[in-house]
N, C-alpha and C positions, 0 to 999 in steps of 0.2 A: 585661201587656204594655203598655209605654207607647208614645207616638208615636215615640219615638226608636229603640225597638227592634222596631217591627212590620216584617214582611217587606216591606211596600210601601215604607216609608221607606228600608230597607237596600238594596233593589234599585234604587230611584230614585237613590240616591247612588252606587252601583256603576256604573250607567250614566253618571251625570254625571262620574265619576272617569275612566272609560275615554274618554269624549268629550273631556275636558279633557287628557289625556295624548295623545290622537291630534291635538289642535289644536297642542299644544306640539311634538310631532314634526313636523307638517306646517309649522309656522312656522320650525323650525330647518333644514328642508330648502330653503326658499325662498332663492333667491340675492339677498338684499336689500343686501348691502354687497360691494364689490369690493376695498376697502382694509382695512389692518389698523387696528384700534382699540387703545386703551391697555389695557384689562382684558379678560380673557376673561369671557364670558357665564356667569351662574350656572347650575347644573344644576337647571332648573325641574322636571323629571321627579322627580328625588330629593327636592327640597324639598316638593313636592305630595305624593307618596307618604307620606313620613315624617310631615308635618304631618296628613294625614288619618287615618294609622294610629294616631297618638298621641291624635287627638280621638275617633274611633269606629272601632276595629279591625275590626268586622264589614263595613264597607263597602270595606275594602281586602283581599280574600282573597289568599292566596298564588299562586293561579292567575292572577290579574289582574296582580300584580307580575312574575311570571315571563314572561307573554306581552308586557307593555309593555317591559320591560327588554331582552329578548331580541330583540325587533323593533327596538328602538333600537340594540342591539349591531350588528345587521346593517345597519341603514340609515346609522348614522354611522360605519361601518367601524372599529369597535372590535374588539379580540380577542373572538370570539363566546363568550359565556357568562362570561367572567371577571367583568365589572362586574355582571352579573345575579346571579352567586353571591355577590359581596359584598353587594349589596343585599339579597338574601334572608336571608343571616346577620345583617345588622345589623338588618333589619326585624323578624325573628323575635325578636332579643334585645330590641329595644325593646317589642315586643308583650307579652313576659312581664314587662318592668318597668314596664309602663304604669300599672298600679294603684297601685304605690308613688308614682309620679310625679304623681298626680292631686292629692295632697295638698300638694304643693310649689308655689312660685310659678313664674311662666313662665320665669325665668331658669334655673332648674334644667333644665327642658325644653329650652331654647336651648342650654345648654351640653352637654346629653347629644347633641343633634343635631350640634353642632360637633365634639364628641369623636368621634362615629361617623364623620363625614365625614373627620377626620383619620386616623382607624384605616384607613378604606377606602382612603385615598390612599396610605398607607405599605405596607398589604397588597398593593395593587395594583402599586406600584413594586418590592416585593421579589419578587413572583411573576414580573413582566415581566423583572427583572433576572436571576433564576434561569434563566429560559427563553431568555435572551439576545436579548430583543427590544428594538429601539430605543426608548429612553425620551425622552419630551419633558422639556424642562428642568424642575428641581426647582422652581424659583422659579414657572414657569408653572402647575404642577399645584397648589402651595400657594396660589397667588393664586386660582385656580378654586375651591379648597375655601374659601377665606376669603369670597369673593364669594358663594358659595353659602350659607354660614353667615349672612352679612349679610342676605341677601334672606329668610331663613326668617320673621321677624317679619311681614313683608309678606305672605307667602304665608298665614301664620296669620290675620292681620287679614282678608284677601280671603275666605278660606274661611268665616270666622265672620260677616262682616258682609254680604258679597254672596251667598254661597250658604247662610247660615244652618246652617253644620255646627259645632256646639257640643261641647265635651267633655263626655262622659258620665262620671259618677261612679261609685264602686264599687258602689253599691246599684243603679244602672241596668244596670251591666255583669252583675251576677248575674242579672238577669233574662233574659239572652241564653241 
């Protein structure tokens, strides 16, 4: 058992992950701006979750994802459970493909993240359309997805250099 796979390491990063998610949710709930800005903000919760999941999947269990995103659905007044379900599907899909993606460069990981976001946006719009729910403009949804995909390298860099969360390889993953 290496330092990256020890229970102490995993639980420390799980607590840090939940603390960062709580900080992001609290920041988004603060009334910091009263006027419209040009671009929508990125979905930092999604970027943080998937970046940490692709780096070390043991520190982001499915229960944490469920709690964080269901809470955010209620607090941000989104359809309860829809975005959570999409995040769970994408996160488990990426979790299963993670070992094959460790051999490829970062651009492959980034493109997988961007493709996952695009798929989530399209699926969410289709489900809301079928249920006859008012949809935000398509341009706004796509811009939100593009901004989230664009912020992903920064989230990965902060996770790696500030929090010391590095990607584990196949040999270390087998030790889990």
